[in-house]
C-alpha positions as CSV (number, residue, x, y, z in Angstrom):
1,X,163.9,33.0,-45.5
2,X,159.8,33.1,-44.6
3,X,159.9,35.8,-41.9
4,X,160.6,38.3,-45.0
5,X,158.5,37.0,-47.7
6,X,155.8,39.1,-48.3
7,X,152.7,36.6,-49.1
8,X,153.1,35.9,-45.3
9,X,152.5,39.3,-44.4
10,X,148.5,39.4,-45.5
11,X,147.5,37.4,-43.1
12,X,149.7,38.1,-40.4
13,X,148.4,41.6,-40.4
14,X,145.0,40.3,-41.0
15,X,145.2,37.8,-38.1
16,X,146.7,40.5,-35.8
17,X,143.8,42.9,-36.9
18,X,141.3,40.7,-35.8
19,X,142.5,39.5,-32.8
20,X,143.0,43.6,-32.0
21,X,139.9,44.8,-33.0
22,X,138.4,41.7,-31.2
23,X,140.3,42.6,-27.7
24,X,139.1,46.2,-28.3
25,X,135.7,45.7,-28.7
26,X,134.6,43.2,-26.1
27,X,137.0,45.3,-23.6
28,X,134.9,48.2,-24.8
29,X,131.7,47.1,-24.4
30,X,132.0,44.8,-22.0
31,X,134.5,45.3,-19.6
32,X,134.7,49.0,-19.1
33,X,131.0,49.8,-18.9
34,X,130.7,47.3,-15.6
35,X,134.2,49.6,-14.4
36,X,132.4,52.8,-14.8
37,X,129.1,51.3,-13.2
38,X,131.6,50.4,-10.6
39,X,133.5,53.6,-10.0
40,X,130.4,55.8,-10.2
41,X,128.3,53.8,-7.0
42,X,131.8,54.1,-5.1
43,X,132.3,57.8,-6.5
44,X,128.2,57.7,-5.1
45,X,128.4,56.1,-1.4
46,X,131.8,58.3,-0.5
47,X,130.2,61.7,-1.2
48,X,127.1,60.4,0.9
49,X,129.3,58.9,3.2
50,X,131.2,62.8,3.8
51,X,128.4,64.0,4.0
52,X,126.8,62.4,6.5
53,X,130.8,62.7,8.2
54,X,130.6,66.3,7.7
55,X,127.1,67.0,9.3
56,X,128.1,64.5,12.1
57,X,131.3,66.8,13.2
58,X,129.3,70.0,13.1
59,X,126.5,69.4,16.0
60,X,125.8,67.5,19.0
61,X,125.9,64.3,17.7
62,X,129.1,64.6,16.4
63,X,130.2,64.7,19.5
64,X,128.2,62.0,20.7
65,X,129.7,60.2,17.1
66,X,133.4,60.9,18.5
67,X,133.1,59.2,21.4
68,X,131.4,56.7,20.4
69,X,134.7,56.1,18.6
70,X,136.7,56.6,20.7
71,X,134.6,54.6,23.3
72,X,135.4,51.2,20.9
73,X,138.9,51.9,20.1
74,X,140.2,52.7,23.1
75,X,137.9,52.0,26.4
76,X,136.1,48.8,25.4
77,X,139.2,47.0,24.5
78,X,141.2,47.4,27.5
79,X,137.7,47.0,29.4
80,X,137.0,43.8,28.0
81,X,140.6,42.6,28.8
82,X,139.5,43.6,32.7
83,X,136.7,41.4,32.5
84,X,138.7,38.5,31.1
85,X,141.1,38.3,33.6
86,X,139.0,38.9,36.3
87,X,137.2,35.7,34.7
88,X,140.4,33.8,34.7
89,X,140.7,34.9,38.5
90,X,138.3,33.7,39.2
91,X,138.0,30.8,37.1
92,X,141.0,29.9,39.2
93,X,139.8,29.9,42.4
94,X,137.2,27.4,41.4
95,X,140.1,25.0,39.7
96,X,141.0,25.3,43.0
97,X,138.0,24.9,45.0
98,X,137.2,22.0,42.9
99,X,140.4,20.0,43.0
100,X,140.4,20.7,47.4
101,X,137.0,19.4,47.2
102,X,137.7,15.6,46.5
103,X,134.6,14.3,46.8
104,X,133.5,16.0,44.0
105,X,131.1,13.5,42.4
106,X,129.0,13.2,45.0
107,X,128.5,17.1,45.8
108,X,127.4,16.9,41.9
109,X,124.8,14.0,42.3
110,X,123.6,15.6,45.5
111,X,121.2,17.8,44.3
112,X,121.2,20.1,47.4
113,X,124.4,20.4,47.1
114,X,125.1,21.2,43.9
115,X,122.9,23.9,44.5
116,X,125.4,25.2,47.0
117,X,127.9,25.4,44.4
118,X,125.5,27.5,41.9
119,X,125.3,29.8,44.8
120,X,128.6,29.4,45.9
121,X,129.4,30.6,42.2
122,X,126.8,33.6,41.9
123,X,128.7,34.7,45.2
124,X,132.1,34.4,43.6
125,X,130.7,36.1,40.6
126,X,129.2,39.3,42.8
127,X,132.3,39.3,45.2
128,X,134.2,39.7,41.4
129,X,132.3,42.6,39.6
C-alpha cells in the first residue's frame, strides 16, 4: 500500500513544510503589516472623529451641527418633495397652455410672442413660489 510506505513520508512532510512555511512567512511579512497599518489608520481616524463629535456635542457649535443633521435628514427631503410637486403642477399647467394653443409653432417663430411665453412662464413661477 503506497500510503503506508515509509519512503514517501519524507517527501510528503518536506513539501508540506515548504508550502506551509512559505505561506506563513508571506503572511507574516507581506499581508499582516498592511492589515495592521490599515487598522492603525482606522483607529486614528475614529479617534479624531470621536474627538470632533465630543467637541460638537458640548457647545453652541454642537447645537448647530445637530440642527444641520436634523435638517438634512428630515426637513430638506420634505421640502424637496414639496418643490417637486410644485414643479409638476407648473409643468401640467404649461402643457395645458401649450395644448390649448394650436398655433404654437407660429408663436415660437415670432420673437415677440416667444418673449410673451417666457414672461408667462416667469409669472407662473412667481405665482407658484
